C-alpha positions as CSV (number, residue, x, y, z in Angstrom):
1,X,147.5,143.5,34.3
2,X,147.1,143.1,38.1
3,X,148.3,139.8,39.4
4,X,149.4,138.5,42.8
5,X,151.9,136.0,44.2
6,X,152.6,134.8,47.6
7,X,154.2,138.1,48.5
8,X,151.5,140.5,47.3
9,X,150.0,142.3,44.3
10,X,152.0,143.0,41.1
11,X,151.1,145.6,38.5
12,X,153.0,145.6,35.2
13,X,155.2,143.0,36.9
14,X,156.2,145.4,39.7
15,X,155.2,145.2,43.4
16,X,151.9,147.1,43.8
17,X,149.6,148.2,46.6
18,X,145.9,148.9,45.8
19,X,144.7,152.1,47.5
20,X,141.2,152.4,46.1
21,X,138.1,154.6,46.7
22,X,134.5,153.5,46.1
23,X,132.5,155.9,43.9
24,X,129.3,154.8,42.3
25,X,128.6,156.3,38.9
26,X,124.9,155.6,39.4
27,X,124.8,157.9,42.5
28,X,126.4,160.9,40.7
29,X,125.0,162.9,37.8
30,X,127.0,162.0,34.7
31,X,128.0,165.6,34.0
32,X,129.8,165.5,37.4
33,X,131.6,162.1,36.9
34,X,134.8,163.8,35.8
35,X,134.7,166.3,38.7
36,X,134.2,163.5,41.3
37,X,136.8,161.3,39.9
38,X,139.2,164.2,39.8
39,X,138.6,164.8,43.5
40,X,139.0,161.1,44.1
41,X,142.4,161.1,42.4
42,X,143.4,164.1,44.4
43,X,142.8,162.1,47.6
44,X,145.8,160.0,46.6
45,X,144.1,156.8,45.6
46,X,145.3,154.9,42.6
47,X,142.0,152.9,41.9
48,X,138.3,153.5,41.8
49,X,135.8,150.9,42.8
50,X,132.2,150.7,41.6
51,X,129.3,148.3,41.6
52,X,127.1,147.8,38.5
53,X,123.5,147.5,39.6
54,X,121.5,145.0,37.4
55,X,118.1,146.8,38.1
56,X,119.5,150.2,37.2
57,X,120.4,149.0,33.7
58,X,117.7,146.5,32.8
59,X,114.8,147.9,30.8
60,X,113.0,144.6,30.2
61,X,114.0,141.0,30.5
62,X,116.9,140.5,28.1
63,X,117.4,144.2,27.4
64,X,119.5,146.8,29.1
65,X,120.5,150.5,28.8
66,X,124.2,151.4,28.9
67,X,123.8,155.0,27.6
68,X,123.7,158.4,29.3
69,X,123.6,158.1,33.1
70,X,124.0,154.3,32.6
71,X,127.1,154.5,30.4
72,X,129.5,152.7,32.7
73,X,132.0,152.5,29.9
74,X,132.3,156.3,29.7
75,X,132.7,156.4,33.5
76,X,135.6,153.9,33.2
77,X,137.2,155.8,30.4
78,X,137.2,159.0,32.4
79,X,138.8,157.2,35.3
80,X,141.5,155.8,33.1
81,X,142.2,159.3,31.6
82,X,142.8,160.5,35.2
83,X,145.3,157.8,35.9
84,X,143.0,155.5,37.9
85,X,142.7,151.7,37.8
86,X,139.2,150.3,38.3
87,X,137.7,147.5,40.3
88,X,134.2,146.5,39.0
89,X,131.6,144.6,41.0
90,X,128.8,143.5,38.6
91,X,126.9,141.3,41.1
92,X,124.4,139.9,40.3
93,X,123.7,141.1,43.9
94,X,125.5,144.3,45.1
95,X,123.8,145.2,48.5
96,X,125.1,148.9,48.5
97,X,122.0,150.2,50.3
98,X,120.5,150.1,46.9
99,X,116.9,148.9,46.2
100,X,116.7,145.1,46.4
101,X,120.5,144.9,46.4
102,X,120.6,145.6,42.7
103,X,118.3,142.7,41.7
104,X,115.4,143.6,39.4
105,X,112.0,143.8,41.1
106,X,110.4,141.5,38.5
107,X,112.1,138.5,40.1
108,X,109.7,138.9,43.0
109,X,106.7,138.2,40.8
110,X,107.5,134.5,40.9
111,X,107.0,133.5,44.5
112,X,108.6,130.2,43.9
113,X,111.9,131.5,42.6
114,X,114.7,131.3,45.2
115,X,117.2,134.1,45.2
116,X,121.0,133.9,45.3
117,X,121.2,130.1,45.1
118,X,121.5,127.4,42.5
119,X,117.8,127.4,41.7
120,X,118.0,126.9,37.9
121,X,115.5,129.8,37.4
122,X,117.7,132.2,39.3
123,X,120.9,131.0,37.6
124,X,119.2,131.5,34.2
125,X,118.4,135.1,35.2
126,X,122.0,135.7,36.3
127,X,123.2,134.3,32.9
128,X,120.9,136.8,31.2
129,X,122.4,139.7,33.1
130,X,125.9,138.6,32.4
131,X,125.1,138.3,28.7
132,X,124.2,142.0,28.8
133,X,126.8,143.4,31.2
134,X,130.0,141.5,30.5
135,X,130.2,142.6,26.8
136,X,130.1,146.2,28.1
137,X,133.0,145.5,30.5
138,X,135.3,143.5,28.2
139,X,136.7,146.5,26.2
140,X,137.7,148.1,29.5
141,X,139.6,145.2,31.0
142,X,143.3,145.8,31.5
143,X,144.1,142.9,29.1
144,X,142.6,145.0,26.4
145,X,144.2,148.3,27.4
146,X,141.5,149.4,29.8
147,X,141.5,150.4,33.5
148,X,139.7,147.4,35.0
149,X,142.2,145.3,36.9
150,X,139.8,143.2,39.0
151,X,136.2,142.0,39.0
152,X,134.3,140.7,42.0
153,X,132.4,137.4,42.2
154,X,128.9,138.1,43.7
155,X,129.1,140.2,46.9
156,X,129.5,139.3,50.5
157,X,127.8,136.0,49.7
158,X,128.9,134.4,53.0
159,X,126.6,136.9,54.9
160,X,123.6,135.4,53.0
161,X,124.2,131.7,52.1
162,X,126.6,128.8,51.5
163,X,125.7,127.5,48.1
164,X,128.9,126.2,46.5
165,X,127.3,125.4,43.2
166,X,125.8,128.9,42.9
167,X,129.2,130.6,43.7
168,X,130.9,128.4,41.0
169,X,128.1,129.3,38.5
170,X,128.7,133.0,39.0
171,X,132.5,132.5,38.7
172,X,132.1,130.4,35.5
173,X,129.6,132.9,34.1
174,X,132.3,135.6,34.2
175,X,135.2,133.5,32.9
176,X,133.3,131.9,30.1
177,X,132.2,135.3,28.8
178,X,135.8,136.5,28.6
179,X,136.6,138.2,31.9
180,X,140.3,137.4,32.2
181,X,141.4,139.8,34.9
182,X,141.9,139.1,38.6
183,X,138.7,137.6,40.1
184,X,138.0,137.9,43.9
185,X,135.5,137.4,46.6
186,X,134.7,139.8,49.5
187,X,133.2,138.8,52.8
188,X,133.1,139.7,56.4
189,X,136.1,138.6,58.5
190,X,134.2,135.8,60.3
191,X,134.6,132.1,59.8
192,X,131.1,131.4,58.5
193,X,131.2,134.4,56.2
194,X,134.5,133.5,54.6
195,X,133.6,129.8,54.3
196,X,130.3,130.7,52.7
197,X,131.7,133.2,50.2
198,X,135.2,132.2,49.1
199,X,136.1,130.1,46.1
200,X,139.1,127.8,45.6
201,X,141.9,129.5,43.7
202,X,140.4,133.0,43.9
203,X,141.6,135.8,46.0
204,X,139.6,136.2,49.2
205,X,139.2,139.7,50.7
206,X,137.4,141.1,53.7
207,X,134.9,143.9,54.5
208,X,135.2,145.7,57.9
209,X,135.6,149.1,59.4
210,X,137.7,148.7,62.6
211,X,140.4,146.7,64.3
212,X,142.5,146.1,61.2
213,X,145.1,143.8,62.8
214,X,142.4,141.5,64.2
215,X,140.3,141.5,61.0
216,X,143.2,140.8,58.7
217,X,144.3,138.0,61.0
218,X,140.9,136.4,60.5
219,X,141.2,136.8,56.7
220,X,144.7,135.3,56.8
221,X,143.2,132.0,58.0
222,X,141.5,131.7,54.6
223,X,143.8,133.7,52.3
224,X,146.9,131.9,53.6
225,X,149.4,133.6,51.2
226,X,149.5,136.6,49.0
227,X,148.0,140.1,49.6
228,X,145.6,140.9,52.4
229,X,142.9,143.4,51.2
230,X,140.1,145.3,53.0
231,X,137.8,145.4,50.0
232,X,135.4,147.5,52.0
233,X,136.9,149.6,54.7
234,X,134.0,151.5,56.2
235,X,135.1,155.0,56.9
236,X,131.6,156.4,57.6
237,X,128.0,155.0,57.6
238,X,124.6,155.5,56.0
239,X,121.4,156.7,57.5
240,X,117.8,155.4,57.9
241,X,114.7,157.6,58.1
242,X,113.8,158.1,61.8
243,X,117.3,157.7,63.0
244,X,120.2,160.2,63.6
245,X,122.8,161.3,61.0
246,X,125.8,159.0,61.4
247,X,129.3,160.3,61.2
248,X,132.7,158.8,62.1
249,X,135.4,161.1,63.6
250,X,137.9,162.0,61.0
251,X,140.9,161.6,63.3
252,X,139.8,158.1,64.5
253,X,139.1,156.9,61.0
254,X,142.4,158.2,59.7
255,X,144.2,156.4,62.5
256,X,142.5,153.2,61.7
257,X,143.4,153.6,58.0
258,X,147.0,154.3,58.9
259,X,147.1,151.1,61.0
260,X,145.7,149.1,58.1
261,X,148.2,150.5,55.5
262,X,151.1,150.1,57.9
263,X,150.4,146.4,58.0
264,X,151.1,146.2,54.3
265,X,147.5,145.5,53.3
266,X,145.7,147.0,50.4
267,X,142.4,148.9,50.9
268,X,139.3,150.1,49.2
269,X,137.7,153.1,51.1
270,X,133.9,152.6,51.3
271,X,132.8,155.2,50.5
272,X,135.4,157.7,49.2
273,X,132.4,159.6,47.7
274,X,128.9,158.5,48.5
275,X,126.6,160.5,46.3
276,X,122.8,160.3,46.3
277,X,120.1,157.7,46.2
278,X,118.2,159.6,43.5
279,X,114.7,158.5,42.4
280,X,113.3,155.4,44.0
281,X,116.7,153.7,44.3
282,X,117.3,153.9,48.1
283,X,117.2,150.5,49.7
284,X,116.3,149.4,53.2
285,X,117.4,147.2,56.0
286,X,115.3,144.9,58.2
287,X,116.2,143.8,61.7
288,X,113.4,141.2,61.8
289,X,114.0,137.5,61.2
290,X,110.7,136.6,59.5
291,X,108.5,138.1,56.9
292,X,105.9,140.4,58.5
293,X,108.1,141.2,61.5
294,X,108.5,144.9,62.5
295,X,111.9,146.3,62.0
296,X,111.8,147.7,58.5
297,X,114.4,150.5,58.1
298,X,114.2,152.5,54.8
299,X,117.4,154.3,53.8
300,X,117.4,158.1,53.3
301,X,118.0,159.8,50.0
302,X,121.4,161.2,50.8
303,X,124.3,158.7,50.5
304,X,126.8,161.2,51.8
305,X,128.2,158.4,54.1
306,X,130.3,161.0,55.9
307,X,132.8,160.3,53.1
308,X,136.0,162.2,52.5
309,X,134.4,163.8,49.4
310,X,130.9,165.1,50.4
311,X,127.7,164.6,48.6
312,X,128.1,167.8,46.7
313,X,131.9,167.3,46.1
314,X,133.1,169.0,49.3
315,X,136.6,168.2,50.4
316,X,136.0,167.5,54.0
317,X,138.2,167.3,57.1
318,X,138.3,163.6,56.6
319,X,139.6,164.1,53.0
320,X,142.6,166.0,54.3
321,X,143.2,163.6,57.1
322,X,143.1,160.6,54.8
323,X,145.2,162.3,52.2
324,X,148.0,162.8,54.7
325,X,147.9,159.2,55.7
326,X,147.7,157.9,52.1
327,X,150.7,160.0,51.2
328,X,152.8,158.0,53.6
329,X,152.4,154.9,51.5
330,X,151.8,155.9,47.9
331,X,152.8,158.9,45.8
332,X,150.3,161.7,45.9
333,X,149.4,163.4,42.6
334,X,151.0,166.7,41.8
335,X,149.1,170.0,41.5
336,X,146.6,172.0,43.6
337,X,143.5,170.4,45.0
338,X,140.2,170.9,43.1
339,X,138.3,174.1,43.9
340,X,134.7,174.0,45.4
341,X,131.9,174.0,42.9
342,X,129.5,177.0,42.7
343,X,126.4,177.0,44.8
344,X,123.0,178.6,44.2
345,X,122.2,181.6,46.4
346,X,119.6,181.1,49.1
347,X,116.1,182.0,48.0
348,X,112.4,181.1,48.3
349,X,110.7,179.2,45.5
350,X,107.4,180.7,44.2
351,X,104.3,178.7,44.9
352,X,102.3,177.6,41.8
353,X,99.3,175.7,43.0
354,X,98.3,172.2,44.0
355,X,96.7,169.1,42.4
356,X,95.1,166.3,44.5
357,X,96.4,162.9,43.7
358,X,93.2,161.0,43.9
359,X,91.5,163.4,41.4
360,X,94.2,162.6,38.8
361,X,94.3,158.8,39.0
362,X,93.1,158.5,35.4
363,X,95.8,160.8,34.1
364,X,98.5,159.2,36.2
365,X,97.6,155.5,35.9
366,X,94.9,155.1,33.2
367,X,92.3,152.4,33.5
368,X,92.4,150.1,36.5
369,X,93.4,146.5,36.6
370,X,90.6,144.3,38.0
371,X,91.6,141.5,40.4
372,X,89.6,139.5,42.9
373,X,92.2,140.1,45.6
374,X,95.0,142.7,46.1
375,X,98.2,141.9,44.3
376,X,101.7,143.2,44.9
377,X,103.4,145.7,42.6
378,X,105.7,143.0,41.3
379,X,102.8,140.8,40.2
380,X,101.5,143.7,38.2
381,X,104.8,144.4,36.5
382,X,105.6,147.5,38.6
383,X,109.0,148.2,40.1
384,X,108.7,151.5,42.0
385,X,106.4,154.3,43.1
386,X,102.9,154.1,44.6
387,X,100.0,151.8,43.9
388,X,96.3,152.4,44.4
389,X,93.6,149.9,45.4
390,X,89.8,150.5,45.5
391,X,86.9,148.4,46.5
392,X,83.4,148.8,47.9
393,X,82.2,147.6,51.3
394,X,78.5,147.0,51.6
395,X,76.5,148.2,54.6
396,X,75.2,148.8,57.1
397,X,77.7,147.3,59.5
398,X,79.2,148.4,62.8
399,X,82.7,149.9,63.1
400,X,85.4,147.2,62.6
401,X,89.1,147.6,62.0
402,X,90.5,147.6,58.5
403,X,93.7,145.6,58.5
404,X,96.3,144.8,55.8
405,X,98.3,141.6,55.7
406,X,101.5,141.9,53.6
407,X,101.9,145.7,53.5
408,X,104.9,147.2,51.8
409,X,105.4,149.9,53.1
410,X,102.9,152.6,54.2
411,X,99.2,152.8,53.4
412,X,96.9,155.8,53.3
413,X,93.2,154.8,53.6
414,X,90.2,156.8,52.5
415,X,86.5,156.2,53.0
416,X,84.4,157.8,50.2
417,X,87.4,160.1,49.5
418,X,87.8,161.3,53.0
419,X,91.1,160.4,54.8
420,X,90.6,157.6,57.2
421,X,94.1,157.0,58.6
422,X,97.5,155.5,57.9
423,X,98.8,152.0,58.4
424,X,102.5,151.1,58.4
425,X,104.3,147.7,58.0
426,X,106.1,148.2,61.3
427,X,102.8,148.0,63.1
428,X,101.4,144.9,61.4
429,X,98.7,144.3,64.0
430,X,97.2,147.8,63.9
431,X,93.9,148.6,62.1
432,X,91.7,151.5,61.5
433,X,88.0,151.4,62.6
434,X,85.5,151.9,59.8
435,X,81.7,152.0,60.3
436,X,79.7,151.5,57.1
437,X,76.2,153.0,56.5
438,X,73.4,151.6,54.5
439,X,74.8,153.1,51.2
440,X,78.1,151.3,51.7
441,X,81.5,152.9,51.3
442,X,84.2,153.1,48.7
443,X,87.5,152.2,50.3
444,X,90.7,153.6,48.7
445,X,94.1,152.3,49.8
446,X,97.1,154.2,48.5
447,X,100.4,152.4,49.2
448,X,103.8,154.0,49.1
449,X,107.0,151.9,48.5
450,X,110.0,153.2,50.4
451,X,112.8,150.9,49.1
452,X,113.3,147.1,49.1
453,X,115.4,145.4,51.6
454,X,119.0,145.1,50.3
455,X,120.7,143.0,52.9
456,X,120.0,140.0,55.1
457,X,117.6,137.1,55.1
458,X,114.5,139.1,54.1
459,X,115.5,140.1,50.6
460,X,112.2,139.0,49.1
461,X,110.5,142.2,50.0
462,X,107.4,142.8,47.9
463,X,105.7,146.2,47.7
464,X,102.1,147.2,47.7
465,X,99.7,144.6,49.2
466,X,100.9,141.0,48.8
467,X,98.3,139.2,50.8
468,X,94.9,140.6,51.9
469,X,92.8,143.5,53.2
470,X,90.3,142.6,55.9
471,X,87.3,144.5,57.5
472,X,87.0,142.8,60.8
473,X,87.4,139.1,60.0
474,X,86.1,139.5,56.5
475,X,88.4,139.4,53.5
476,X,87.7,142.2,51.0
477,X,87.6,141.1,47.4
478,X,86.8,142.7,44.0
479,X,89.5,145.3,43.6
480,X,90.4,148.0,41.1
481,X,94.1,148.4,41.1
482,X,96.1,151.3,39.6
483,X,99.9,151.1,39.5
484,X,101.4,154.6,39.9
485,X,105.1,154.3,38.9
486,X,105.3,158.1,38.5
487,X,108.0,157.5,35.9
488,X,106.7,159.9,33.2
489,X,107.6,163.6,33.8
490,X,105.0,164.5,31.1
491,X,102.2,163.4,33.5
492,X,103.3,166.0,36.0
493,X,103.2,168.7,33.4
494,X,99.6,167.7,32.5
495,X,98.3,168.0,36.1
496,X,95.5,170.5,36.7
497,X,96.9,173.0,39.2
498,X,94.6,175.0,41.4
499,X,95.6,178.1,43.4
500,X,99.0,179.6,43.5
501,X,100.5,182.9,44.6
502,X,102.4,183.7,47.8
503,X,102.7,181.4,50.8
504,X,99.8,181.5,53.2
505,X,100.5,183.3,56.5
506,X,99.4,180.3,58.6
507,X,101.9,178.0,56.9
508,X,99.4,176.0,54.9
509,X,100.3,175.4,51.3
510,X,99.4,178.4,49.2
511,X,96.5,177.8,46.8
512,X,96.2,174.2,48.0
513,X,92.4,174.3,47.6
514,X,90.8,170.8,47.5
515,X,94.3,169.3,48.0
516,X,94.0,169.9,51.7
517,X,93.4,166.8,53.7
518,X,94.8,164.3,51.2
519,X,97.9,163.4,49.2
520,X,98.6,166.2,46.6
521,X,101.1,167.5,44.2
522,X,102.4,171.0,45.0
523,X,104.1,173.1,42.3
524,X,106.8,175.7,42.8
525,X,109.0,177.7,40.4
526,X,112.4,179.3,40.7
527,X,114.0,181.6,38.1
528,X,117.7,181.6,37.4
529,X,119.6,184.2,35.4
530,X,122.7,183.6,33.4
531,X,125.7,182.6,35.5
532,X,128.0,185.6,36.1
533,X,125.4,188.2,35.1
534,X,123.6,190.5,37.5
535,X,122.1,188.2,40.1
536,X,124.5,185.4,39.2
537,X,125.3,182.4,41.3
538,X,128.5,184.0,42.6
539,X,126.6,187.1,43.9
540,X,125.1,186.9,47.5
541,X,121.4,187.1,47.3
542,X,121.3,186.6,43.5
543,X,119.6,184.0,41.5
544,X,122.4,182.8,39.3
545,X,122.7,180.2,36.6
546,X,123.0,176.5,37.1
547,X,124.9,175.5,40.2
548,X,124.5,173.1,43.0
549,X,121.7,173.7,45.5
550,X,119.8,172.1,48.4
551,X,116.0,172.1,48.6
552,X,114.9,172.6,52.2
553,X,111.8,170.5,53.2
554,X,111.5,172.0,56.7
555,X,107.8,172.4,57.5
556,X,106.7,169.7,55.0
557,X,105.8,166.1,55.9
558,X,106.8,163.2,53.7
559,X,106.7,162.4,50.0
560,X,108.6,162.8,46.8
561,X,110.2,165.8,45.0
562,X,111.0,166.4,41.3
563,X,113.2,169.1,39.8
564,X,112.5,169.9,36.2
565,X,110.9,166.4,35.8
566,X,113.8,164.6,37.5
567,X,112.9,162.7,40.7
568,X,115.4,163.8,43.4
569,X,114.1,161.2,45.8
570,X,112.1,160.7,49.0
571,X,111.8,163.2,51.9
572,X,110.5,162.6,55.4
573,X,111.1,165.7,57.4
574,X,109.4,164.9,60.7
575,X,111.2,161.6,61.0
576,X,114.5,163.0,59.8
577,X,117.4,163.1,60.0
578,X,117.7,164.6,56.5
579,X,116.0,167.9,55.9
580,X,117.5,169.1,52.6
581,X,117.8,167.2,49.4
582,X,120.8,167.7,47.1
583,X,119.9,169.2,43.7
584,X,123.0,169.0,41.5
585,X,123.9,171.9,39.1
586,X,123.3,170.0,35.9
587,X,119.6,169.6,36.7
588,X,119.0,173.3,37.0
589,X,118.6,175.5,33.9
590,X,118.8,179.2,33.1
591,X,115.3,180.6,33.2
592,X,112.3,179.0,34.9
593,X,112.8,175.8,36.9
594,X,109.9,173.8,38.1
595,X,109.8,172.0,41.5
596,X,107.0,169.5,42.2
597,X,106.3,167.8,45.5
598,X,104.0,164.9,46.1
599,X,103.2,165.5,49.7
600,X,101.4,162.6,51.3
601,X,100.7,163.7,54.9
602,X,101.4,167.3,55.9
603,X,101.6,170.1,53.4
604,X,104.0,172.9,54.3
605,X,104.2,176.5,53.4
606,X,107.5,177.9,52.1
607,X,110.0,175.9,50.0
608,X,113.5,177.3,50.4
609,X,116.6,176.8,48.4
610,X,119.8,176.6,50.5
611,X,123.5,176.7,49.7
612,X,124.4,174.2,52.4
613,X,123.0,170.8,53.3
614,X,121.2,169.8,56.5
615,X,121.6,166.0,56.9
616,X,120.5,166.1,60.6
617,X,122.2,166.3,63.9
618,X,125.5,164.4,63.6
619,X,125.9,161.4,65.9
620,X,129.2,159.5,66.1
621,X,128.7,155.9,65.0
622,X,130.6,153.2,66.8
623,X,132.1,151.1,64.1
624,X,133.4,148.0,65.9
625,X,133.3,145.6,63.1
């Protein structure tokens, strides 16, 4: 058991210092959990920290999946077998640059429900989540022989609110369900944040990335005795689309870590290994203060975080610098460091045709839902993906702007199937002029969701169209709506592909046919031989068996990409910074591999496989907090 007294932490009744590294099981392919935890242990840490995202596990209200990729118990058992303690942070809110901060999207269907406060409806939802997740955690608590030595109450709540009753409800929910290990809060080292997040009798910790002496002194004003802990010590940073790739100089970060540990404090490195925002799970930030303000910032697919252990398991310069520092304060594990994992040899995927999205709406979405006015994804029971709206505008009438109120996040407009233009939530006052002839016009609006806000006051971030579409001053009614969650890989297999063959000389998508000029799926294949055979992954220029690779989207626009039916995530090459997406070895297979892109704006030509990532031009981030 982990306890603490006025002098510090105690583990098995001996003085103990926590040196932890954050590693999220939900951002790592489960076949690679052991590899990443082995690398984490080699860094010298004695503890692994992970969130448990509610929305990743919930399959329906009152039901959750804790198998396969979601088997947090297996992750914890592997950690224990490797000699690691574990800190678990089950929310209900986690932030983590994760869609909606881990909350399920369905909560946004009720516009009257107030998030993260003592609204009885929200507290009832929290109780339902704890009824599901706590029984999964109990067998792994240290009191029952497991690795979990501490559990967090909520997450940086003082950065959001100050509801004492809500904080107490979350604490009580954990205790009454049997969580008997150390409970703690984590908040920024500012008066308002600590006041808003801490709980009497529970260990208060701080989250920061620089100036350890100053930040720990601020924490000491609230945690007056006992251990001081940096529960998130930010040693890198994450990226948004349209910005530069953030890095933190290894030497500077290691010096700051040394200063922190020399003070006697405990630490959790955020992140020790970042991983990947696969699928639709990347979140977003928002620098606005009111709904509808510009300032929406979607997070990229890579969560490399400039961590000591890279996205594909690389042991970076920062790994070695941190390991040297950590070794001054806790014993390092014996034995050699883990070897690099194999990489696929560079190659070009083979084009296999295209399929226009609008021509396949029936296959992808079935019959439309009829509504008098546009409704958000959440109102229609949809969590992620795209959503399609269709209505008819009568004519004749002169050109007037089509505008969307409550857009989340990017809309593609079509008049009688012809692309009309693009609207974006960050330009809420813009419109697209549309003249209408005597026969009228069918208006299609395809909306792409790019991740819900995960931090700050604008958490209630609805997707699709949550208010209205107007032509001039006139509201448009009578809509056919088709949710496109794109969650069924079988639907991609059933698409009718046109064209194929080799890439076109002018760079256009080979065999794109009628797909040109509108959103379309593009198919590629890549054949791998048995690993170690002729043309194996270990032979330059070969096409070896399953190994890690990176898919290069250079020359393409923006959209989504699947490998063998698994959604790797979003790409947005012109905005950057990320140009390659990580494709872990367990997703590849010997023989034919199918890669499908849903390109929304600018089809490319070649699709290359690389053995190294391109996350964009590195820019040093100034972490002063």
